[in-house]
C-alpha positions in Angstrom: 3.2 2.2 2.5 6.6 0.7 1.7 9.9 2.0 3.0 10.9 2.8 -0.6 7.6 4.6 -1.0 8.4 6.7 2.1 11.9 7.5 0.7 10.4 8.5 -2.6 7.9 10.8 -0.9 10.5 12.7 1.2 11.7 10.8 4.2 11.4 8.1 6.8 8.1 9.2 8.3 6.0 6.9 10.3 2.4 6.4 9.4 0.0 6.4 12.4 -3.1 4.2 12.1 -6.3 6.3 11.7 -7.7 4.7 14.9 -4.8 6.1 16.9 -5.3 9.5 15.4 -9.0 9.5 16.2 -8.3 8.4 19.8 -6.1 11.5 20.5 -8.2 14.4 21.9 -5.5 17.0 22.7 -5.0 19.3 19.7 -1.3 19.9 20.5 -0.6 16.2 20.6 -2.5 15.7 17.4 -0.5 18.5 15.7 2.7 16.9 16.9 1.6 13.5 15.5 0.6 15.1 12.2 3.9 17.0 12.0 6.0 13.8 12.3 3.7 11.4 10.4 2.6 13.4 7.4 3.5 11.7 4.2 3.6 14.4 1.5 2.1 13.9 -1.9 4.7 12.7 -4.4 4.5 16.0 -6.4 5.2 18.0 -3.2 8.6 16.5 -2.6 11.2 19.2 -3.3 14.7 18.7 -4.5 15.9 19.6 -1.0 13.8 16.7 0.4 15.1 14.3 -2.2 18.7 15.4 -1.5 18.2 15.0 2.2 16.8 11.6 1.9 19.6 10.5 -0.4 22.1 11.8 2.2 20.3 9.9 4.9 20.3 6.7 2.8 24.1 7.2 2.2 24.6 7.5 5.9 22.6 4.3 6.6 24.5 2.5 3.8 27.8 3.6 5.4 26.6 2.1 8.8 25.5 -1.1 7.0 28.9 -1.4 5.3 30.7 -0.8 8.6 28.6 -3.6 10.2 29.3 -5.9 7.3 33.1 -5.2 7.7 32.9 -5.9 11.4 31.0 -9.1 10.8 33.7 -10.3 8.3 36.4 -9.5 10.9 34.5 -11.4 13.6 34.1 -14.4 11.2 37.9 -14.4 10.6 38.5 -14.2 14.4 36.1 -17.1 15.0 37.8 -19.2 12.3 41.3 -18.3 13.7 40.1 -19.3 17.2 38.6 -22.6 16.0 41.9 -23.3 14.3 43.7 -22.7 17.6 41.3 -24.9 19.5 41.8 -27.7 16.9 45.6 -27.3 17.2 45.4 -27.5 21.0 43.1 -30.5 20.9 45.5 -32.2 18.5 48.4 -31.6 20.9 46.4 -32.9 23.9 45.6 -36.1 22.0 49.3 -36.5 21.1 50.3 -36.0 24.7 47.7 -38.6 25.9 49.0 -41.1 23.3 52.6 -40.7 24.5 51.5 -41.1 28.2 49.9 -44.5 27.6 
């Protein structure tokens, strides 16, 4: 099951391996697992489910964009800091030459 497949079928549910499901004896635990891992049939995805998934995807995309923006700012800061270090090193070399 792909992530896009999960999105298409109504959300970011986890798929629990059959062996794990078989190893659980407690009915309540099994029901909880089924509730959170059930992947609905494609035809059963309602417009509300699709709208909810689209909203979740938009929120994730906003977070990704914010991270990208932060990374770009960090790259600029690193470049600026490297330039400062280069300037300081150049000044130190000049001072050493004059002291000889």
